[in-house]
FIBA-541974 format. One line per 10 residues: number of its first residue (from 0); their letters; for each residue x, y, z of N, C-alpha, C. Coordinates in Angstrom, 3 decimals, m for minus. Layout:
N
NUM) a) X Y Z X Y Z X Y Z  ... .
This chain:
273
0) palglgwrlg) 0.701 m1.348 0.017 m0.212 m0.024 m0.185 0.839 1.189 0.165  0.346 2.531 m0.616 1.315 3.549 m0.877 1.535 4.064 0.426  0.796 3.682 1.390 0.729 4.627 2.888 1.300 3.728 3.787  1.839 2.301 3.366 2.455 1.353 3.995 1.425 0.721 4.810  1.968 m0.051 5.820 1.205 m1.219 6.522 0.264 m0.515 7.478  m0.978 m1.218 7.992 m1.651 m0.230 8.923 m2.921 m1.300 9.325  m3.491 m0.745 10.028 m4.702 m1.758 10.965 m5.999 m1.381 10.633  m6.833 m2.271 10.529 m8.353 m1.801 10.462 m8.823 m1.706 12.021  m9.356 m0.740 12.369 m9.735 m0.633 13.598 m11.376 0.035 13.605  m12.258 m0.125 14.381 m13.747 0.517 14.660 m13.750 1.091 15.870 .
10) flgllhmevf) m14.557 2.588 15.575 m14.746 2.988 16.504 m15.922 3.690 16.676  m16.590 4.436 17.742 m18.139 4.731 17.852 m17.965 6.072 17.343  m17.949 6.224 15.913 m18.116 7.690 15.677 m16.879 8.242 15.406  m16.845 9.391 14.548 m15.478 10.385 14.562 m14.907 10.666 15.651  m15.673 11.118 16.521 m14.973 11.955 17.960 m14.275 10.838 18.634  m14.679 9.737 18.782 m13.807 8.622 19.359 m12.564 7.909 18.681  m12.650 8.241 16.989 m11.505 8.019 16.450 m10.657 9.024 16.624  m10.945 10.500 16.630 m10.369 11.405 17.014 m9.654 11.403 18.380  m10.258 11.086 19.225 m9.625 10.765 20.533 m8.619 9.827 20.644  m8.745 8.857 20.274 m7.729 7.853 20.133 m6.821 8.019 19.330 .
20) sqrleqeyga) m6.617 8.938 18.238 m5.643 9.589 17.631 m4.544 10.436 18.154  m5.667 11.151 18.907 m4.920 12.384 19.824 m4.049 11.610 20.891  m4.587 10.706 21.561 m3.790 9.579 22.648 m2.523 9.310 22.231  m2.733 8.674 21.217 m1.399 8.159 20.387 m0.499 9.062 20.322  m0.601 10.169 19.764 0.305 11.225 19.543 0.518 11.886 20.810  m0.138 12.234 21.638 0.220 12.851 22.982 1.054 11.937 23.983  0.504 10.520 24.210 1.025 9.795 24.970 2.060 9.078 24.602  2.336 8.586 23.200 3.181 7.548 22.449 4.273 8.389 21.489  3.710 9.490 21.328 4.599 10.346 20.124 4.564 9.797 18.738  3.363 8.718 18.775 3.004 8.147 17.122 2.101 9.132 16.525 .
30) apimtapsvt) 2.435 9.826 15.487 1.492 10.404 14.427 0.700 9.635 13.516  m0.290 8.969 13.877 m1.155 7.998 12.833 m1.729 8.937 11.899  m1.810 8.216 10.714 m2.497 8.489 9.512 m3.751 7.761 9.436  m5.057 8.486 9.526 m6.236 8.186 9.930 m6.897 7.926 8.348  m7.146 6.934 7.932 m7.819 6.868 6.267 m9.341 6.568 6.646  m10.038 7.180 5.497 m11.552 6.775 5.461 m11.681 5.172 5.756  m12.855 4.847 6.183 m12.848 3.199 6.524 m13.612 2.858 5.137  m13.441 1.422 5.016 m14.098 1.081 3.896 m14.619 m0.307 4.083  m15.612 m0.750 3.232 m16.387 m2.234 3.253 m16.105 m3.057 2.267  m16.267 m4.357 2.331 m15.940 m5.513 1.546 m17.130 m5.390 0.203 .
40) ykatilgakn) m16.823 m5.305 m0.809 m17.893 m5.099 m2.080 m17.430 m6.397 m2.847  m18.359 m6.978 m3.753 m18.484 m7.967 m4.382 m18.899 m7.704 m5.890  m18.173 m8.465 m6.977 m18.421 m8.377 m8.338 m18.739 m9.619 m8.995  m19.554 m9.709 m9.934 m19.256 m10.800 m10.694 m18.840 m10.415 m12.073  m17.783 m11.516 m12.483 m16.886 m10.998 m13.838 m17.448 m11.606 m14.913  m17.391 m10.890 m16.109 m17.725 m11.507 m17.429 m16.561 m11.914 m18.114  m16.474 m13.070 m18.920 m15.639 m13.326 m19.985 m14.859 m14.160 m19.155  m14.267 m15.533 m19.961 m13.641 m16.594 m19.643 m12.277 m16.057 m18.948  m11.544 m15.528 m20.161 m10.096 m14.801 m20.100 m10.225 m13.966 m18.771  m10.894 m13.216 m18.381 m11.106 m12.124 m17.158 m11.204 m13.035 m15.810 .
50) ikeyggeeit) m12.343 m14.209 m15.979 m12.499 m14.932 m14.874 m11.171 m15.900 m14.595  m10.429 m16.481 m15.736 m9.345 m16.757 m15.323 m8.169 m16.272 m14.699  m8.228 m14.918 m15.225 m7.196 m13.975 m14.332 m7.676 m13.277 m13.003  m8.838 m13.355 m12.595 m9.469 m13.046 m11.145 m9.399 m14.146 m10.206  m9.363 m15.287 m11.151 m9.349 m16.861 m10.487 m10.736 m17.254 m9.710  m11.753 m16.629 m10.496 m13.295 m17.094 m10.093 m13.926 m15.985 m10.781  m15.582 m16.301 m10.846 m16.722 m15.570 m11.213 m16.611 m14.455 m10.549  m16.773 m14.825 m9.160 m16.979 m13.623 m8.287 m16.011 m13.162 m7.351  m15.606 m12.118 m7.176 m14.611 m11.569 m6.610 m14.936 m10.328 m5.397  m14.112 m10.457 m4.507 m14.471 m9.266 m3.522 m13.205 m8.202 m3.308 .
60) fnnpahfpnp) m13.358 m7.130 m2.970 m12.594 m6.042 m2.982 m12.830 m5.135 m1.775  m12.099 m4.343 m1.112 m12.345 m3.426 m0.105 m11.696 m2.445 m0.164  m10.626 m2.196 m1.273 m9.621 m0.955 m1.462 m9.956 m0.554 m3.081  m10.455 0.617 m2.952 m10.702 1.638 m4.387 m9.516 0.831 m5.491  m8.376 0.631 m4.787 m7.354 0.459 m6.043 m7.422 m0.936 m6.682  m8.412 m1.473 m6.021 m8.463 m3.059 m6.620 m10.152 m2.999 m6.985  m10.652 m1.743 m7.445 m11.829 m1.839 m8.053 m11.563 m2.181 m9.443  m12.583 m3.348 m10.020 m12.390 m3.904 m11.267 m12.909 m3.108 m12.294  m12.417 m3.121 m13.585 m12.758 m2.542 m14.884 m14.432 m2.493 m14.837  m15.112 m1.534 m14.694 m16.516 m1.658 m14.951 m17.346 m2.548 m16.105 .
70) qivkeffepm) m16.427 m2.478 m17.416 m16.478 m3.125 m18.481 m16.527 m4.644 m18.698  m15.680 m5.332 m17.423 m15.653 m6.502 m17.567 m16.468 m7.466 m16.240  m17.380 m6.433 m15.795 m18.280 m6.647 m14.498 m19.673 m6.734 m14.785  m20.010 m7.777 m14.802 m21.869 m8.256 m15.222 m22.566 m7.590 m13.774  m22.264 m7.419 m12.735 m22.984 m6.961 m11.532 m22.312 m6.462 m10.317  m22.193 m5.619 m9.703 m21.547 m4.909 m8.291 m22.506 m5.400 m7.377  m22.026 m5.621 m6.005 m22.875 m6.043 m4.892 m22.191 m5.571 m3.581  m23.136 m4.541 m2.613 m22.647 m3.992 m1.808 m23.501 m4.553 m0.319  m22.663 m4.578 0.849 m23.122 m5.039 1.920 m24.173 m4.008 2.385  m25.510 m4.667 2.973 m26.347 m4.066 3.809 m26.550 m4.435 5.350 .
80) vwgtiitpvk) m27.154 m3.748 6.134 m27.367 m4.015 7.468 m28.762 m3.450 7.563  m29.338 m4.477 8.809 m30.865 m3.964 9.008 m30.790 m3.334 10.383  m31.036 m1.828 10.295 m30.622 m0.765 11.506 m31.953 m0.881 12.300  m31.916 m0.649 13.707 m32.845 m0.364 14.560 m32.633 1.050 15.132  m33.273 2.013 15.205 m33.067 3.054 15.933 m34.222 3.365 16.858  m34.109 3.844 18.302 m35.111 4.170 19.069 m34.877 5.844 19.242  m35.893 6.701 19.188 m35.705 7.910 19.440 m36.941 8.510 19.770  m36.925 9.595 20.647 m37.923 10.353 20.927 m38.617 10.683 19.976  m40.120 10.751 20.096 m41.161 10.790 19.107 m40.895 12.265 18.331  m40.159 13.444 19.110 m40.333 14.733 18.545 m39.146 14.751 17.392 .
90) ylgpvmalcl) m37.963 13.822 17.294 m37.339 13.780 16.510 m37.692 12.816 15.398  m38.598 12.328 15.509 m38.970 11.613 14.029 m38.367 11.904 12.614  m38.764 13.311 12.630 m38.831 13.852 11.296 m37.489 13.996 10.753  m36.517 14.616 11.469 m34.953 14.651 11.249 m34.407 13.319 11.090  m34.796 11.913 12.029 m34.250 10.949 12.006 m34.486 10.305 10.692  m35.628 10.428 10.366 m36.262 9.818 8.833 m35.432 10.374 7.856  m35.500 11.809 7.663 m34.549 12.312 6.706 m33.361 11.905 6.507  m32.599 11.644 7.750 m31.066 11.430 7.769 m31.270 10.099 7.390  m31.963 9.198 7.462 m31.843 7.659 7.131 m32.197 7.532 5.596  m33.034 8.418 4.997 m33.410 8.302 3.684 m32.094 9.094 2.650 .
100) ekrgveqstk) m31.467 10.185 3.490 m30.482 10.354 2.705 m29.218 9.515 2.850  m29.350 8.758 3.724 m28.319 7.625 3.961 m28.797 6.070 2.481  m29.540 6.679 1.888 m30.124 5.492 1.023 m30.894 4.258 1.783  m31.435 4.670 3.041 m32.244 3.876 3.793 m33.503 3.491 3.147  m34.036 2.165 3.386 m35.636 2.002 3.014 m35.960 1.409 4.437  m37.277 2.290 4.765 m37.717 1.844 5.700 m38.719 0.490 5.703  m38.494 m0.053 7.046 m39.196 m1.453 7.315 m40.249 m1.335 8.275  m40.213 m0.852 9.228 m41.146 m0.474 10.314 m40.901 0.278 11.342  m42.248 0.981 11.715 m42.285 2.240 12.898 m43.404 1.496 13.773  m42.602 1.700 15.056 m43.546 1.072 16.100 m43.377 2.106 17.253 .
110) hldkdrivlq) m44.364 2.329 18.156 m44.329 3.288 19.244 m43.896 2.278 20.430  m43.003 2.614 21.117 m42.435 2.115 22.529 m43.821 2.489 23.547  m43.715 3.748 23.558 m44.494 4.123 24.248 m44.987 5.557 23.814  m45.454 6.788 24.519 m45.863 7.832 23.996 m44.844 8.868 23.555  m43.763 8.648 23.985 m42.509 9.357 23.955 m41.746 9.058 23.206  m41.722 7.677 22.989 m40.410 6.881 22.099 m40.765 6.003 20.973  m40.262 6.294 19.973 m40.741 5.404 18.878 m39.143 4.502 18.243  m39.683 3.243 17.992 m38.657 2.111 16.994 m38.740 2.295 15.551  m37.782 2.906 14.907 m37.626 2.767 13.278 m36.901 1.737 13.163  m37.046 1.029 11.851 m36.428 m0.224 11.602 m36.045 0.401 10.032 .
120) filplseiii) m34.965 0.337 9.640 m34.369 0.554 8.039 m33.425 m0.400 7.674  m33.497 m0.699 6.297 m32.412 m1.406 5.670 m31.389 m0.352 5.126  m30.106 m0.343 5.146 m29.213 0.855 5.037 m27.967 0.100 4.412  m27.466 0.937 3.664 m25.915 0.465 3.124 m24.813 0.397 4.184  m23.971 m0.385 4.210 m23.070 m0.384 5.194 m21.916 0.718 4.893  m21.801 1.008 3.782 m20.810 2.057 3.367 m21.500 3.375 3.893  m22.698 3.706 3.746 m23.494 5.109 4.608 m23.391 5.193 5.880  m22.909 4.094 6.702 m23.251 4.454 7.983 m21.901 4.253 9.218  m21.115 3.712 8.135 m19.494 3.617 8.714 m18.821 4.731 9.142  m19.022 6.020 8.547 m18.351 7.398 8.647 m18.886 8.104 9.827 .
130) dfhdalksvt) m19.880 8.810 9.537 m20.411 9.735 10.328 m21.817 9.597 10.550  m22.542 8.389 10.222 m23.733 8.303 10.516 m24.042 8.406 12.169  m23.519 7.535 13.019 m23.779 7.687 14.227 m23.618 9.181 15.028  m22.533 10.035 14.507 m22.259 11.354 14.945 m23.472 12.262 14.122  m24.329 12.011 13.168 m24.899 12.792 12.544 m26.544 12.489 13.350  m26.809 11.189 13.695 m28.073 10.856 14.375 m27.862 11.591 15.952  m26.680 11.163 16.362 m26.557 12.150 17.864 m26.955 13.353 17.798  m26.432 14.251 16.482 m26.634 15.500 16.525 m27.997 15.862 16.458  m28.828 15.174 15.351 m30.480 15.631 15.217 m31.177 15.289 16.144  m30.742 14.238 17.200 m31.386 14.345 18.095 m31.130 14.659 19.778 .
140) sgyasfdyed) m30.214 15.623 19.618 m29.504 15.822 20.904 m29.025 15.169 21.886  m28.485 13.728 21.019 m27.733 12.747 21.882 m28.570 11.768 22.396  m30.048 11.814 22.250 m31.147 10.959 22.820 m31.218 9.812 21.923  m30.937 9.455 20.578 m31.201 8.264 20.055 m30.144 7.245 20.303  m30.638 5.768 20.258 m29.806 4.828 19.966 m29.645 4.132 18.903  m28.666 3.461 18.239 m28.669 2.817 16.905 m28.065 1.580 17.173  m28.818 0.489 16.516 m28.122 m1.175 16.565 m28.321 m1.419 15.113  m27.255 m2.159 14.772 m27.631 m2.824 13.589 m26.731 m4.646 13.287  m27.397 m5.075 12.288 m26.819 m6.489 12.142 m26.804 m6.625 10.586  m25.841 m7.699 10.222 m25.408 m7.732 8.961 m27.015 m8.164 8.134 .
150) hgyvssqlvk) m27.052 m7.832 6.968 m28.307 m8.222 6.357 m27.950 m8.516 4.881  m26.998 m9.033 4.699 m26.472 m9.475 3.212 m26.081 m8.677 2.477  m25.820 m9.153 0.910 m25.458 m8.300 m0.376 m26.530 m7.910 m1.128  m26.735 m6.795 m1.614 m27.695 m6.561 m2.827 m27.041 m5.822 m3.929  m27.514 m6.122 m5.021 m27.143 m5.563 m6.315 m27.034 m3.886 m6.455  m25.977 m3.468 m6.697 m25.756 m1.842 m6.415 m25.133 m1.636 m7.846  m25.152 m0.083 m8.057 m24.274 0.574 m9.396 m23.422 1.287 m8.973  m22.168 0.886 m8.504 m21.142 1.295 m7.857 m20.261 2.072 m8.764  m19.694 3.036 m8.340 m18.527 3.719 m9.551 m17.342 4.124 m8.293  m15.920 4.471 m9.121 m14.930 4.796 m8.298 m14.781 6.242 m8.257 .
160) lnvllngrpv) m14.697 7.107 m7.519 m14.018 8.131 m7.685 m12.582 8.703 m7.716  m12.245 9.064 m8.671 m10.725 9.215 m8.517 m10.112 10.820 m8.669  m9.517 10.934 m7.393 m8.848 12.467 m7.255 m7.585 12.622 m7.924  m7.921 13.976 m8.578 m6.662 14.376 m9.606 m6.165 15.723 m9.185  m4.555 15.578 m8.837 m4.212 16.991 m8.481 m3.554 17.398 m9.783  m3.394 18.503 m10.249 m3.101 18.775 m11.181 m2.761 17.733 m12.489  m3.603 16.825 m12.803 m4.007 16.094 m13.600 m3.331 14.582 m13.155  m2.535 14.148 m11.960 m2.213 13.491 m11.069 m2.978 12.474 m10.439  m3.329 11.262 m10.591 m4.284 10.744 m9.594 m3.410 10.535 m8.535  m4.366 10.828 m7.294 m4.102 10.605 m5.741 m4.861 9.174 m5.309 .
170) eelstivhcm) m4.418 8.126 m5.821 m4.724 6.849 m5.327 m5.379 6.633 m3.874  m4.836 7.296 m2.926 m5.096 7.331 m1.337 m6.308 7.604 m1.326  m6.681 9.103 m2.033 m8.167 9.632 m1.793 m9.049 9.160 m2.456  m9.159 7.956 m3.362 m10.093 7.525 m4.321 m11.099 6.862 m3.366  m12.157 6.734 m3.766 m13.238 6.000 m2.905 m14.389 5.342 m3.913  m15.274 4.517 m3.195 m16.150 3.760 m3.656 m17.598 4.410 m3.462  m18.417 5.064 m4.432 m19.602 5.224 m3.898 m20.633 4.736 m5.050  m22.115 4.796 m4.770 m23.060 4.479 m5.744 m23.204 5.610 m6.407  m23.575 5.089 m7.805 m23.755 6.383 m8.777 m24.476 7.390 m8.489  m25.644 6.948 m7.820 m26.595 8.263 m7.651 m26.187 9.346 m6.873 .
180) rakdvakhma) m25.122 9.046 m6.131 m24.503 10.152 m5.323 m23.135 10.439 m5.465  m22.792 10.011 m6.766 m21.353 10.344 m7.230 m21.333 11.646 m7.443  m21.988 12.488 m8.160 m21.923 14.096 m8.174 m21.865 14.826 m6.881  m22.772 14.340 m6.128 m22.651 15.028 m4.926 m21.546 14.827 m3.882  m21.077 13.731 m3.892 m19.887 13.529 m2.901 m18.605 13.804 m3.913  m18.823 14.116 m5.085 m17.243 14.556 m5.682 m17.507 15.962 m5.594  m18.674 16.584 m5.403 m18.406 18.183 m5.440 m18.041 18.657 m3.730  m18.481 17.470 m2.860 m18.069 17.515 m1.533 m16.790 17.351 m1.255  m16.241 16.502 m2.044 m14.589 16.621 m1.907 m13.978 17.309 m2.342  m14.139 17.897 m3.752 m13.549 18.878 m4.398 m13.313 20.256 m3.446 .
190) hklldiiprq) m14.723 20.528 m2.698 m14.653 21.792 m1.746 m13.918 21.333 m0.523  m13.755 20.363 m0.184 m13.046 20.049 1.065 m11.769 20.109 0.795  m11.081 19.596 m0.045 m9.658 19.524 m0.422 m9.359 21.133 m0.841  m10.211 21.713 m1.434 m10.060 23.454 m1.694 m9.293 23.843 m0.087  m10.081 23.428 0.836 m9.969 23.998 2.186 m8.775 23.351 2.893  m8.423 22.162 2.655 m7.586 21.330 3.165 m6.204 21.796 2.787  m5.958 21.737 1.601 m4.877 21.642 1.049 m4.081 22.957 1.003  m2.664 23.096 1.633 m1.993 24.322 1.649 m2.067 25.253 0.375  m2.106 26.258 0.344 m1.635 27.319 m0.831 m0.287 26.975 m1.497  m0.145 26.965 m2.612 1.145 26.622 m3.063 1.762 27.845 m4.064 .
200) qflvaiqvav) 3.267 28.012 m4.297 3.499 28.826 m5.435 2.855 28.845 m6.921  2.101 27.759 m7.044 1.421 27.497 m8.424 m0.121 27.226 m8.251  m0.551 27.386 m9.271 m2.122 27.088 m9.316 m2.240 25.255 m9.129  m3.114 25.120 m8.382 m3.439 23.481 m7.803 m5.021 22.894 m8.582  m4.899 22.547 m9.535 m6.252 21.803 m10.147 m6.779 20.708 m9.439  m7.891 20.824 m8.747 m8.415 19.869 m7.835 m9.584 19.170 m8.622  m9.514 17.867 m9.257 m10.756 17.390 m10.070 m10.936 16.100 m9.365  m12.285 15.792 m9.173 m12.926 14.481 m8.967 m13.539 13.698 m10.182  m13.293 12.909 m10.672 m13.583 12.379 m11.705 m14.077 10.269 m11.653  m14.762 10.013 m12.727 m15.299 8.803 m12.630 m14.822 8.451 m14.144 .
210) gakvlaredl) m13.552 7.784 m13.990 m13.024 7.184 m15.384 m12.406 8.677 m15.817  m12.844 8.846 m17.073 m12.341 10.372 m17.940 m13.612 11.136 m17.745  m14.214 11.220 m16.999 m15.163 12.189 m16.800 m15.141 12.817 m15.425  m14.979 13.986 m15.767 m14.660 14.860 m14.487 m16.139 15.363 m13.923  m16.345 15.340 m12.807 m17.567 15.645 m12.006 m17.270 17.081 m11.326  m16.434 17.358 m10.784 m16.047 18.442 m9.952 m14.722 18.831 m10.091  m14.639 20.252 m9.956 m13.220 20.728 m10.076 m13.509 22.017 m9.422  m12.076 22.204 m8.578 m11.978 23.477 m7.813 m10.496 23.782 m8.021  m10.037 25.499 m8.233 m8.634 25.717 m8.380 m8.377 26.299 m7.218  m7.346 25.815 m6.801 m6.436 26.586 m5.519 m5.873 27.644 m6.041 .
220) kpyrkdvssr) m5.817 29.006 m5.683 m5.207 29.735 m6.515 m3.891 30.034 m5.915  m2.805 30.432 m6.687 m1.222 30.299 m5.943 m1.147 31.885 m5.069  m0.108 31.518 m4.284 0.397 33.094 m3.950 0.774 33.955 m5.009  0.639 35.097 m4.708 0.933 36.009 m5.729 1.843 37.078 m5.486  2.783 37.396 m6.084 3.733 38.420 m5.876 3.947 39.280 m6.993  3.682 40.637 m6.620 3.893 41.343 m7.658 5.201 41.798 m7.965  5.514 41.227 m9.088 6.939 41.488 m9.957 7.092 42.752 m10.118  6.130 43.392 m10.530 6.173 44.963 m11.310 6.664 45.986 m10.232  6.687 45.620 m9.055 6.736 46.521 m8.007 8.366 47.100 m8.084  9.123 46.270 m8.460 10.638 46.806 m8.605 11.006 47.881 m9.820 .
230) lksggdvqrr) 9.883 47.909 m10.695 9.876 48.860 m11.579 9.428 50.537 m11.024  10.360 51.429 m11.588 10.191 52.870 m10.893 8.782 53.391 m11.684  7.814 54.170 m11.226 6.744 54.633 m11.390 5.834 54.170 m12.575  5.913 52.644 m11.971 5.070 51.822 m13.076 6.061 51.286 m14.250  7.058 51.889 m14.648 7.798 51.187 m15.770 7.468 51.169 m16.977  8.484 50.665 m17.738 7.994 50.386 m19.245 6.826 49.371 m19.552  6.095 49.781 m20.365 4.790 48.593 m20.487 5.427 47.164 m20.875  6.473 47.496 m21.841 6.902 46.153 m22.448 7.837 45.351 m21.241  8.458 45.973 m20.505 9.621 45.584 m19.213 8.058 44.732 m18.353  7.307 45.743 m18.182 6.111 44.790 m17.136 5.463 43.822 m17.857 .
240) rklleqqaeg) 5.355 43.715 m19.183 4.552 42.710 m19.735 5.549 41.485 m19.414  7.021 41.831 m20.011 7.983 41.170 m19.868 8.069 39.822 m18.583  8.165 40.998 m17.325 8.221 40.134 m16.104 7.169 39.362 m15.839  5.641 39.600 m16.269 4.682 38.850 m15.967 4.770 37.994 m16.731  5.279 37.696 m17.702 5.277 36.495 m18.814 6.604 35.536 m18.172  7.622 36.074 m17.573 8.580 35.177 m16.981 8.136 34.894 m15.639  7.078 35.422 m14.729 6.418 34.735 m13.695 5.469 33.929 m14.173  4.880 34.117 m14.882 3.930 32.999 m15.777 4.619 31.869 m15.995  5.475 31.720 m16.413 6.381 30.482 m17.100 6.819 29.916 m16.201  7.515 30.429 m14.924 8.079 29.885 m14.060 7.112 29.209 m13.186 .
250) kkklrligni) 5.765 29.665 m13.104 4.748 29.001 m12.126 4.327 27.675 m12.867  4.284 28.023 m14.353 3.922 26.855 m15.133 5.046 25.664 m14.799  6.363 25.860 m14.851 7.286 24.942 m14.591 6.943 24.182 m13.356  6.870 25.307 m12.200 6.816 24.606 m10.887 5.336 23.679 m10.603  4.328 24.160 m11.545 3.414 23.201 m11.699 3.920 21.716 m12.161  4.469 21.702 m13.277 4.548 20.257 m13.643 5.611 19.581 m12.777  6.201 20.291 m12.166 7.472 19.366 m11.325 7.169 19.575 m9.966  6.390 20.158 m9.602 5.924 20.652 m7.935 5.296 19.417 m7.186  5.690 19.284 m6.147 4.959 18.176 m5.004 4.188 18.875 m4.294  2.731 18.375 m3.947 2.042 18.990 m3.518 1.754 18.136 m2.134 .
260) hlpretfiev) 2.183 18.801 m0.993 2.160 17.887 0.199 0.897 18.016 0.767  0.067 16.767 1.391 m1.277 16.607 2.064 m0.738 16.397 3.344  m1.703 17.204 4.165 m1.496 17.169 5.652 m2.184 15.966 5.739  m2.043 15.132 7.003 m2.140 13.763 7.159 m3.520 13.252 7.685  m4.067 14.504 7.890 m5.630 14.297 8.153 m6.426 14.394 7.024  m6.021 14.895 5.978 m6.600 15.075 4.574 m7.656 13.695 4.337  m6.890 12.620 4.712 m7.346 11.221 4.015 m8.791 10.846 4.701  m9.010 11.608 6.057 m10.673 11.197 6.742 m11.255 12.398 6.817  m10.873 13.781 6.628 m11.467 15.156 6.671 m11.978 15.203 5.448  m11.756 14.515 4.106 m12.442 14.915 2.908 m13.682 14.216 2.859 .
270) lkr) m14.062 13.002 3.449 m15.120 12.477 3.632 m16.161 12.960 4.704  m15.781 13.728 5.607 m16.823 14.222 6.590 m17.715 14.986 6.072  m18.882 15.168 6.575 m19.831 16.009 6.130 m19.769 17.195 7.105 .
C-alpha cells in the first residue's frame, strides 16, 4: 500500500476516532495517518479470460485500488445492514430524513410508549460507517440509539471516484460510491480539498472524476507576488509585460514538477460532512 502497513480499527463515531488518534500522539509520540473506512464489495466478472485472471467468477474487494474495470463486470454488490433506531417522537422527522439521505429503506415504525418510537431501516453499510452515528446524535440531541446487524448483499450500481491534483491521480484519496450519489460526493470532496490543501507557489487544479469524466473541479489559487513593484513609477509597459510572462512561465514549470504535500488528516477529513 502507498501509505504503508496499517490496521483496520472500529470506532464509535468520528469523535471517538479523533480522541484515540490524539492520545496516540500525546502519550506515545506516534502520529498516525487515519484513512477513510471501507467495506467489502463483491462483483461478478464477465468473460472466460477475465474469470481466469481473477481466479473465479465472483471477486471481493475493499480497496478502491482493486476496483475492477466496469466493462468486465456483470454486476456489483454492496453489503447492507438491518438498523434499529430508538428515538424520542419529537425527533422522528430529522431521523427519517437522515436515513433516507443515507439511501435507507424503511421497514417498520412502532411506538414503544407515548414519547419513544422504534424505526427499522435497511441501510448500505458504506453509508453508516463514517459519520452516521455522529449525525444521528446531532439531530436527536444525543437521545437516539442505533443498533444494526448484517443483512447480506444486494445488487448495486457502484463507481470509483478518482481524485486528481494537477492531472495526477492520488490513489489514496479514491473512494467507491453509489452512482446516484457520485456527483454530490465529488463536489463535496473537491470543496473539502480546496479548504485542506495548503496554498502553493503554483495553481493546483483539484478534480474528482469517474473514469475520464470530471464531475467536480476547484482551483486552488497560488500565492501572488507583484513582480512589477521593482519598476520605478510603473515602468515601461513592455518591461512590465516581460516580467509577468516570466512569472507565468516559472509557475507553469513549478506546476509540472512541484510536489503537493497533503496534511495527514486529509484522508479522513475529505469524507466528513
